[in-house]
BAPAVO-345537 format. One record per atom (N, C-alpha, C, O): residue in three letters; atom name; x, y, z. Coordinates in nm, 4 decimals. Example, Ala and Ser with C-alpha at 12.3 -4.5 7.8 and 13.67 -1.06 7.14 Angstrom:
BEGIN
+------+------+----------+----------+----------+
: rest : atom :        u :        v :        w :
+------+------+----------+----------+----------+
:  ALA :    N :   1.3190 :  -0.5690 :   0.7800 :
:  ALA :   CA :   1.2300 :  -0.4500 :   0.7800 :
:  ALA :    C :   1.3200 :  -0.3300 :   0.7800 :
:  ALA :    O :   1.4236 :  -0.3319 :   0.8465 :
:  SER :    N :   1.2850 :  -0.2250 :   0.7080 :
:  SER :   CA :   1.3670 :  -0.1060 :   0.7140 :
:  SER :    C :   1.2900 :   0.0030 :   0.7870 :
:  SER :    O :   1.3409 :   0.1138 :   0.8039 :
+------+------+----------+----------+----------+
END
This chain:
BEGIN
+------+------+----------+----------+----------+
: rest : atom :        u :        v :        w :
+------+------+----------+----------+----------+
:  UNK :    N :   5.5651 :  20.8197 :   6.9311 :
:  UNK :   CA :   5.4835 :  20.8754 :   6.8831 :
:  UNK :    C :   5.4884 :  20.8778 :   6.7279 :
:  UNK :    O :   5.5764 :  20.9352 :   6.6638 :
:  UNK :    N :   5.3741 :  20.8027 :   6.6697 :
:  UNK :   CA :   5.3003 :  20.7938 :   6.5480 :
:  UNK :    C :   5.1741 :  20.9286 :   6.5184 :
:  UNK :    O :   5.0987 :  20.9887 :   6.5948 :
:  UNK :    N :   5.2015 :  20.9368 :   6.3529 :
:  UNK :   CA :   5.1595 :  21.0344 :   6.3247 :
:  UNK :    C :   5.1176 :  21.0176 :   6.1520 :
:  UNK :    O :   5.2131 :  20.9532 :   6.1088 :
:  UNK :    N :   5.0359 :  21.0403 :   6.0506 :
:  UNK :   CA :   5.0586 :  20.9952 :   5.9725 :
:  UNK :    C :   5.0451 :  21.1501 :   5.8668 :
:  UNK :    O :   4.9676 :  21.2450 :   5.8788 :
:  UNK :    N :   5.1449 :  21.1270 :   5.7739 :
:  UNK :   CA :   5.1729 :  21.2417 :   5.7248 :
:  UNK :    C :   5.1125 :  21.3682 :   5.6801 :
:  UNK :    O :   5.1405 :  21.4856 :   5.7042 :
:  UNK :    N :   5.0037 :  21.3006 :   5.5938 :
:  UNK :   CA :   4.9592 :  21.4281 :   5.5584 :
:  UNK :    C :   4.9542 :  21.5441 :   5.7569 :
:  UNK :    O :   5.0025 :  21.6497 :   5.7979 :
:  UNK :    N :   4.8831 :  21.4550 :   5.8021 :
:  UNK :   CA :   4.8339 :  21.5198 :   5.9485 :
:  UNK :    C :   4.9548 :  21.5955 :   6.0209 :
:  UNK :    O :   4.9495 :  21.7045 :   6.0779 :
:  UNK :    N :   5.0689 :  21.5080 :   6.0040 :
:  UNK :   CA :   5.1937 :  21.5993 :   6.0184 :
:  UNK :    C :   5.2007 :  21.7047 :   5.9458 :
:  UNK :    O :   5.2289 :  21.7959 :   6.0236 :
:  UNK :    N :   5.1843 :  21.7752 :   5.7643 :
:  UNK :   CA :   5.1885 :  21.8432 :   5.7502 :
:  UNK :    C :   5.1393 :  22.0098 :   5.8037 :
:  UNK :    O :   5.2085 :  22.1116 :   5.8016 :
:  UNK :    N :   4.9955 :  21.9932 :   5.8504 :
:  UNK :   CA :   4.9048 :  22.0471 :   5.9149 :
:  UNK :    C :   4.9595 :  22.0819 :   6.0484 :
:  UNK :    O :   4.9392 :  22.1971 :   6.0867 :
:  UNK :    N :   5.0292 :  21.9964 :   6.1295 :
:  UNK :   CA :   5.1243 :  22.0417 :   6.2432 :
:  UNK :    C :   5.2760 :  22.0829 :   6.2755 :
:  UNK :    O :   5.3240 :  22.1178 :   6.3834 :
:  UNK :    N :   5.3408 :  22.0677 :   6.1433 :
:  UNK :   CA :   5.4248 :  22.0667 :   6.1404 :
:  UNK :    C :   5.5242 :  22.1143 :   6.2565 :
:  UNK :    O :   5.5825 :  22.0380 :   6.3334 :
:  UNK :    N :   5.5344 :  22.2707 :   6.2555 :
:  UNK :   CA :   5.5483 :  22.3560 :   6.3987 :
:  UNK :    C :   5.5437 :  22.2684 :   6.5183 :
:  UNK :    O :   5.6500 :  22.2320 :   6.5685 :
:  UNK :    N :   5.4261 :  22.2301 :   6.5701 :
:  UNK :   CA :   5.4109 :  22.1853 :   6.7032 :
:  UNK :    C :   5.5156 :  22.0283 :   6.6858 :
:  UNK :    O :   5.5751 :  21.9826 :   6.7835 :
:  UNK :    N :   5.5200 :  21.9845 :   6.5928 :
:  UNK :   CA :   5.6342 :  21.8251 :   6.5964 :
:  UNK :    C :   5.7383 :  21.8817 :   6.5870 :
:  UNK :    O :   5.8067 :  21.8081 :   6.6583 :
:  UNK :    N :   5.8215 :  21.9777 :   6.5440 :
:  UNK :   CA :   5.9201 :  22.0189 :   6.5421 :
:  UNK :    C :   5.9695 :  22.0116 :   6.6860 :
:  UNK :    O :   6.0559 :  21.9366 :   6.7313 :
:  UNK :    N :   5.8546 :  22.1600 :   6.7865 :
:  UNK :   CA :   5.8568 :  22.1221 :   6.8959 :
:  UNK :    C :   5.8557 :  22.0553 :   6.9939 :
:  UNK :    O :   5.8736 :  22.0833 :   7.1125 :
:  UNK :    N :   5.8365 :  21.9742 :   6.9482 :
:  UNK :   CA :   5.8089 :  21.8556 :   7.0466 :
:  UNK :    C :   5.9456 :  21.8081 :   7.0525 :
:  UNK :    O :   6.0100 :  21.7995 :   7.1571 :
:  UNK :    N :   6.0176 :  21.7560 :   6.8573 :
:  UNK :   CA :   6.1003 :  21.6928 :   6.8279 :
:  UNK :    C :   6.2470 :  21.7469 :   6.9375 :
:  UNK :    O :   6.3189 :  21.6681 :   6.9990 :
:  UNK :    N :   6.2601 :  21.8887 :   6.9372 :
:  UNK :   CA :   6.3450 :  21.9521 :   7.0067 :
:  UNK :    C :   6.3174 :  21.9156 :   7.1526 :
:  UNK :    O :   6.4323 :  21.9103 :   7.1965 :
:  UNK :    N :   6.2500 :  21.8920 :   7.2376 :
:  UNK :   CA :   6.2126 :  21.8357 :   7.3509 :
:  UNK :    C :   6.2418 :  21.7035 :   7.4037 :
:  UNK :    O :   6.2223 :  21.6497 :   7.5127 :
:  UNK :    N :   6.2976 :  21.6649 :   7.2872 :
:  UNK :   CA :   6.3334 :  21.5268 :   7.3253 :
:  UNK :    C :   6.2369 :  21.4042 :   7.2630 :
:  UNK :    O :   6.2783 :  21.2938 :   7.2985 :
:  UNK :    N :   6.1083 :  21.3988 :   7.1714 :
:  UNK :   CA :   6.0723 :  21.2755 :   7.1274 :
:  UNK :    C :   6.1162 :  21.2763 :   6.9938 :
:  UNK :    O :   6.1844 :  21.3554 :   6.9287 :
:  UNK :    N :   6.0457 :  21.1395 :   6.9613 :
:  UNK :   CA :   6.0995 :  21.1027 :   6.8187 :
:  UNK :    C :   5.9334 :  21.0736 :   6.7818 :
:  UNK :    O :   5.8462 :  21.0363 :   6.8603 :
:  UNK :    N :   5.9245 :  21.0940 :   6.6820 :
:  UNK :   CA :   5.7919 :  21.0933 :   6.6073 :
:  UNK :    C :   5.8663 :  21.0293 :   6.4524 :
:  UNK :    O :   5.9649 :  21.0438 :   6.3801 :
:  UNK :    N :   5.7014 :  20.9277 :   6.4698 :
:  UNK :   CA :   5.7395 :  20.8172 :   6.3078 :
:  UNK :    C :   5.6398 :  20.8717 :   6.2614 :
:  UNK :    O :   5.5478 :  20.8913 :   6.3407 :
:  UNK :    N :   5.6152 :  20.9323 :   6.0630 :
:  UNK :   CA :   5.5526 :  20.9231 :   5.9859 :
:  UNK :    C :   5.5264 :  20.8393 :   5.9742 :
:  UNK :    O :   5.6083 :  20.7474 :   5.9735 :
:  UNK :    N :   5.3897 :  20.8191 :   5.9572 :
:  UNK :   CA :   5.3146 :  20.7187 :   5.8653 :
:  UNK :    C :   5.2596 :  20.7096 :   5.7800 :
:  UNK :    O :   5.1700 :  20.7938 :   5.7850 :
:  UNK :    N :   5.2522 :  20.6310 :   5.6566 :
:  UNK :   CA :   5.1585 :  20.6601 :   5.5712 :
:  UNK :    C :   5.0984 :  20.5226 :   5.5250 :
:  UNK :    O :   5.1598 :  20.4241 :   5.4841 :
:  UNK :    N :   4.9634 :  20.5401 :   5.5415 :
:  UNK :   CA :   4.8913 :  20.3666 :   5.5420 :
:  UNK :    C :   4.8606 :  20.3042 :   5.6605 :
:  UNK :    O :   4.8050 :  20.1957 :   5.6772 :
:  UNK :    N :   4.9201 :  20.4173 :   5.7764 :
:  UNK :   CA :   4.9349 :  20.3597 :   5.8873 :
:  UNK :    C :   5.1055 :  20.2833 :   5.8839 :
:  UNK :    O :   5.1628 :  20.2666 :   5.9915 :
:  UNK :    N :   5.1562 :  20.2527 :   5.7860 :
:  UNK :   CA :   5.2964 :  20.2040 :   5.7965 :
:  UNK :    C :   5.4065 :  20.3301 :   5.7924 :
:  UNK :    O :   5.3906 :  20.4408 :   5.7410 :
:  UNK :    N :   5.5063 :  20.2850 :   5.8529 :
:  UNK :   CA :   5.5895 :  20.3198 :   5.9174 :
:  UNK :    C :   5.6633 :  20.3974 :   5.8302 :
:  UNK :    O :   5.6658 :  20.3023 :   5.7521 :
:  UNK :    N :   5.7560 :  20.5237 :   5.7426 :
:  UNK :   CA :   5.7857 :  20.5600 :   5.6573 :
:  UNK :    C :   5.9086 :  20.6275 :   5.7202 :
:  UNK :    O :   6.0245 :  20.6157 :   5.6805 :
:  UNK :    N :   5.8713 :  20.6896 :   5.8093 :
:  UNK :   CA :   6.0104 :  20.7696 :   5.8344 :
:  UNK :    C :   6.0089 :  20.8682 :   5.9657 :
:  UNK :    O :   5.8975 :  20.9179 :   5.9825 :
:  UNK :    N :   6.1038 :  20.9066 :   6.0595 :
:  UNK :   CA :   6.1362 :  20.9065 :   6.2162 :
:  UNK :    C :   6.2165 :  21.0039 :   6.1735 :
:  UNK :    O :   6.2955 :  21.0118 :   6.0793 :
:  UNK :    N :   6.1622 :  21.1235 :   6.3126 :
:  UNK :   CA :   6.2414 :  21.2437 :   6.3001 :
:  UNK :    C :   6.2958 :  21.2856 :   6.4820 :
:  UNK :    O :   6.2258 :  21.2838 :   6.5832 :
:  UNK :    N :   6.3817 :  21.3059 :   6.4736 :
:  UNK :   CA :   6.4865 :  21.2845 :   6.5470 :
:  UNK :    C :   6.5319 :  21.4295 :   6.5645 :
:  UNK :    O :   6.5381 :  21.4964 :   6.4614 :
:  UNK :    N :   6.5706 :  21.4983 :   6.7016 :
:  UNK :   CA :   6.6556 :  21.6242 :   6.7235 :
:  UNK :    C :   6.7774 :  21.6056 :   6.6768 :
:  UNK :    O :   6.8387 :  21.5116 :   6.7275 :
:  UNK :    N :   6.8403 :  21.6780 :   6.5808 :
:  UNK :   CA :   6.9525 :  21.6970 :   6.5428 :
:  UNK :    C :   7.0775 :  21.7106 :   6.6610 :
:  UNK :    O :   7.0613 :  21.7956 :   6.7486 :
:  UNK :    N :   7.1951 :  21.6309 :   6.6624 :
:  UNK :   CA :   7.2997 :  21.6029 :   6.8059 :
:  UNK :    C :   7.3740 :  21.7647 :   6.7365 :
:  UNK :    O :   7.4220 :  21.8095 :   6.6324 :
:  UNK :    N :   7.3421 :  21.8041 :   6.8742 :
:  UNK :   CA :   7.4069 :  22.0017 :   6.9215 :
:  UNK :    C :   7.5159 :  21.9272 :   7.0050 :
:  UNK :    O :   7.5232 :  21.8306 :   7.0809 :
:  UNK :    N :   7.6479 :  22.0836 :   6.9168 :
:  UNK :   CA :   7.7724 :  22.0194 :   7.0243 :
:  UNK :    C :   7.7283 :  22.0940 :   7.1214 :
:  UNK :    O :   7.6504 :  22.1890 :   7.1281 :
:  UNK :    N :   7.7933 :  22.0330 :   7.1979 :
:  UNK :   CA :   7.7523 :  22.1709 :   7.3618 :
:  UNK :    C :   7.9495 :  22.2060 :   7.3896 :
:  UNK :    O :   8.0581 :  22.1492 :   7.4007 :
:  UNK :    N :   7.8612 :  22.3860 :   7.3880 :
:  UNK :   CA :   7.9747 :  22.4446 :   7.3887 :
:  UNK :    C :   7.9872 :  22.4599 :   7.5418 :
:  UNK :    O :   7.9062 :  22.4221 :   7.6266 :
:  UNK :    N :   8.1154 :  22.5287 :   7.5617 :
:  UNK :   CA :   8.1432 :  22.5955 :   7.6335 :
:  UNK :    C :   8.0681 :  22.7548 :   7.7359 :
:  UNK :    O :   8.0998 :  22.8671 :   7.6968 :
:  UNK :    N :   7.9975 :  22.7429 :   7.8285 :
:  UNK :   CA :   8.0053 :  22.9116 :   7.8294 :
:  UNK :    C :   8.0722 :  23.0250 :   7.8369 :
:  UNK :    O :   8.1936 :  23.0415 :   7.8492 :
:  UNK :    N :   7.9870 :  23.1027 :   7.8287 :
:  UNK :   CA :   8.1373 :  23.2368 :   7.8028 :
:  UNK :    C :   8.2022 :  23.2929 :   7.8740 :
:  UNK :    O :   8.3151 :  23.3410 :   7.8651 :
:  UNK :    N :   8.0972 :  23.2860 :   7.9835 :
:  UNK :   CA :   8.1237 :  23.3380 :   8.1326 :
:  UNK :    C :   8.2000 :  23.2664 :   8.2161 :
:  UNK :    O :   8.1615 :  23.1563 :   8.2553 :
:  UNK :    N :   8.3408 :  23.3293 :   8.2616 :
:  UNK :   CA :   8.4490 :  23.2284 :   8.2501 :
:  UNK :    C :   8.4974 :  23.1406 :   8.2191 :
:  UNK :    O :   8.5448 :  23.0480 :   8.2849 :
:  UNK :    N :   8.4872 :  23.1733 :   8.0238 :
:  UNK :   CA :   8.5733 :  23.0358 :   7.9992 :
:  UNK :    C :   8.7071 :  23.0430 :   7.9887 :
:  UNK :    O :   8.7747 :  22.9480 :   7.9492 :
:  UNK :    N :   8.7677 :  23.1851 :   8.0321 :
:  UNK :   CA :   8.9292 :  23.1970 :   8.0193 :
:  UNK :    C :   8.9914 :  23.1867 :   8.1378 :
:  UNK :    O :   9.1102 :  23.2159 :   8.1515 :
:  UNK :    N :   8.8827 :  23.1256 :   8.2755 :
:  UNK :   CA :   8.9235 :  23.1228 :   8.4228 :
:  UNK :    C :   9.0682 :  23.0252 :   8.4106 :
:  UNK :    O :   9.0751 :  22.9132 :   8.3600 :
:  UNK :    N :   9.1760 :  23.1023 :   8.4713 :
:  UNK :   CA :   9.3236 :  23.0123 :   8.4740 :
:  UNK :    C :   9.3501 :  22.9865 :   8.3616 :
:  UNK :    O :   9.4139 :  22.8812 :   8.3600 :
:  UNK :    N :   9.3297 :  23.0416 :   8.2264 :
:  UNK :   CA :   9.4391 :  23.0654 :   8.0766 :
:  UNK :    C :   9.5210 :  23.1539 :   8.1850 :
:  UNK :    O :   9.6007 :  23.0683 :   8.2235 :
:  UNK :    N :   9.5496 :  23.2617 :   8.2529 :
:  UNK :   CA :   9.6227 :  23.3737 :   8.2049 :
:  UNK :    C :   9.6223 :  23.4498 :   8.3564 :
:  UNK :    O :   9.5259 :  23.4491 :   8.4329 :
:  UNK :    N :   9.7324 :  23.5055 :   8.3777 :
:  UNK :   CA :   9.6888 :  23.5694 :   8.5404 :
:  UNK :    C :   9.7800 :  23.6886 :   8.5452 :
:  UNK :    O :   9.8982 :  23.6930 :   8.5110 :
:  UNK :    N :   9.6794 :  23.8166 :   8.6099 :
:  UNK :   CA :   9.7042 :  23.9570 :   8.6054 :
:  UNK :    C :   9.8079 :  23.9923 :   8.6828 :
:  UNK :    O :   9.8368 :  23.9348 :   8.7878 :
:  UNK :    N :   9.8664 :  24.0850 :   8.6364 :
:  UNK :   CA :  10.0258 :  24.1219 :   8.6883 :
:  UNK :    C :   9.9665 :  24.2230 :   8.8609 :
:  UNK :    O :   9.8868 :  24.3168 :   8.8638 :
:  UNK :    N :  10.0311 :  24.1668 :   8.9676 :
:  UNK :   CA :  10.0197 :  24.2338 :   9.0735 :
:  UNK :    C :  10.0116 :  24.3518 :   9.0744 :
:  UNK :    O :   9.9445 :  24.4013 :   9.1649 :
:  UNK :    N :  10.0696 :  24.4322 :   8.9850 :
:  UNK :   CA :  10.0072 :  24.5909 :   8.9566 :
:  UNK :    C :   9.9054 :  24.6391 :   8.9009 :
:  UNK :    O :   9.8870 :  24.7602 :   8.8885 :
:  UNK :    N :   9.8411 :  24.5661 :   8.8680 :
:  UNK :   CA :   9.7211 :  24.5962 :   8.7780 :
:  UNK :    C :   9.6047 :  24.6991 :   8.7642 :
:  UNK :    O :   9.5401 :  24.7413 :   8.6683 :
:  UNK :    N :   9.6038 :  24.7253 :   8.9144 :
:  UNK :   CA :   9.5165 :  24.8631 :   8.9411 :
:  UNK :    C :   9.6161 :  24.9621 :   8.9341 :
:  UNK :    O :   9.5833 :  25.0695 :   8.8838 :
:  UNK :    N :   9.7302 :  24.9475 :   8.9741 :
:  UNK :   CA :   9.8485 :  25.0579 :   9.0188 :
:  UNK :    C :   9.7764 :  25.1696 :   8.9195 :
:  UNK :    O :   9.7447 :  25.1511 :   8.8020 :
:  UNK :    N :   9.7605 :  25.2781 :   8.9897 :
:  UNK :   CA :   9.7149 :  25.4195 :   8.8856 :
:  UNK :    C :   9.8593 :  25.4730 :   8.8011 :
:  UNK :    O :   9.9787 :  25.4715 :   8.8309 :
:  UNK :    N :   9.7955 :  25.5119 :   8.7024 :
:  UNK :   CA :   9.8902 :  25.6014 :   8.6121 :
:  UNK :    C :   9.8078 :  25.7426 :   8.6495 :
:  UNK :    O :   9.6858 :  25.7554 :   8.6398 :
:  UNK :    N :   9.9097 :  25.8541 :   8.6982 :
:  UNK :   CA :   9.8571 :  25.9412 :   8.7191 :
:  UNK :    C :   9.8178 :  26.0413 :   8.5815 :
:  UNK :    O :   9.7167 :  26.1113 :   8.5872 :
:  UNK :    N :   9.9038 :  26.0420 :   8.4612 :
:  UNK :   CA :   9.8472 :  26.1572 :   8.3697 :
:  UNK :    C :   9.7441 :  26.0564 :   8.3210 :
:  UNK :    O :   9.6729 :  26.1250 :   8.2477 :
:  UNK :    N :   9.6896 :  25.9166 :   8.3200 :
:  UNK :   CA :   9.5686 :  25.8639 :   8.2747 :
:  UNK :    C :   9.4679 :  25.9422 :   8.3401 :
:  UNK :    O :   9.3787 :  25.9953 :   8.2740 :
:  UNK :    N :   9.4758 :  25.9549 :   8.4795 :
:  UNK :   CA :   9.3424 :  26.0086 :   8.6192 :
:  UNK :    C :   9.3234 :  26.1527 :   8.5801 :
:  UNK :    O :   9.2278 :  26.2275 :   8.5597 :
:  UNK :    N :   9.4701 :  26.1608 :   8.5781 :
:  UNK :   CA :   9.4731 :  26.3465 :   8.5564 :
:  UNK :    C :   9.3478 :  26.3987 :   8.4428 :
:  UNK :    O :   9.2676 :  26.4920 :   8.4462 :
:  UNK :    N :   9.3798 :  26.2699 :   8.3255 :
:  UNK :   CA :   9.3242 :  26.3108 :   8.1913 :
:  UNK :    C :   9.1485 :  26.3038 :   8.2510 :
:  UNK :    O :   9.0780 :  26.4032 :   8.2689 :
:  UNK :    N :   9.1169 :  26.1948 :   8.2681 :
:  UNK :   CA :   8.9859 :  26.1498 :   8.3036 :
:  UNK :    C :   8.8435 :  26.2594 :   8.3873 :
:  UNK :    O :   8.7274 :  26.2934 :   8.3643 :
:  UNK :    N :   9.0198 :  26.2906 :   8.5591 :
:  UNK :   CA :   8.9028 :  26.4376 :   8.6189 :
:  UNK :    C :   8.9625 :  26.5271 :   8.5219 :
:  UNK :    O :   8.9927 :  26.6139 :   8.6038 :
:  UNK :    N :   9.0006 :  26.5711 :   8.4186 :
:  UNK :   CA :   8.9950 :  26.7076 :   8.3581 :
:  UNK :    C :   8.8544 :  26.7250 :   8.2691 :
:  UNK :    O :   8.7819 :  26.8229 :   8.2519 :
:  UNK :    N :   8.8456 :  26.5525 :   8.2073 :
:  UNK :   CA :   8.7494 :  26.5052 :   8.0965 :
:  UNK :    C :   8.6243 :  26.5352 :   8.1671 :
:  UNK :    O :   8.5423 :  26.6004 :   8.1025 :
:  UNK :    N :   8.5865 :  26.4936 :   8.3121 :
:  UNK :   CA :   8.4572 :  26.4790 :   8.3713 :
:  UNK :    C :   8.4092 :  26.6118 :   8.4173 :
:  UNK :    O :   8.2881 :  26.6321 :   8.4092 :
:  UNK :    N :   8.4913 :  26.7118 :   8.4677 :
:  UNK :   CA :   8.4881 :  26.8071 :   8.4998 :
:  UNK :    C :   8.5219 :  27.0013 :   8.3997 :
:  UNK :    O :   8.5486 :  27.1171 :   8.4318 :
:  UNK :    N :   8.5076 :  26.9568 :   8.3308 :
:  UNK :   CA :   8.5010 :  26.9767 :   8.1558 :
:  UNK :    C :   8.3614 :  27.0610 :   8.1731 :
:  UNK :    O :   8.3034 :  27.1055 :   8.0740 :
+------+------+----------+----------+----------+
END
């Protein structure tokens, strides 16, 4: 898409929205192209959910209770 600089000033937010969507915008002055607006390269990050999957293993007895801790929780809940 080509757009005159003067018109681009008035529609800047819309132009940025279109560029973010993947469109390249060419700015013109007196009908001649002078600049191009394109989306910036964004690093693709890993999603946080499941990011540590397989990085470590849990001990087999992780859910084995500690009687003293369990008693403390029971006491706090029944105060």
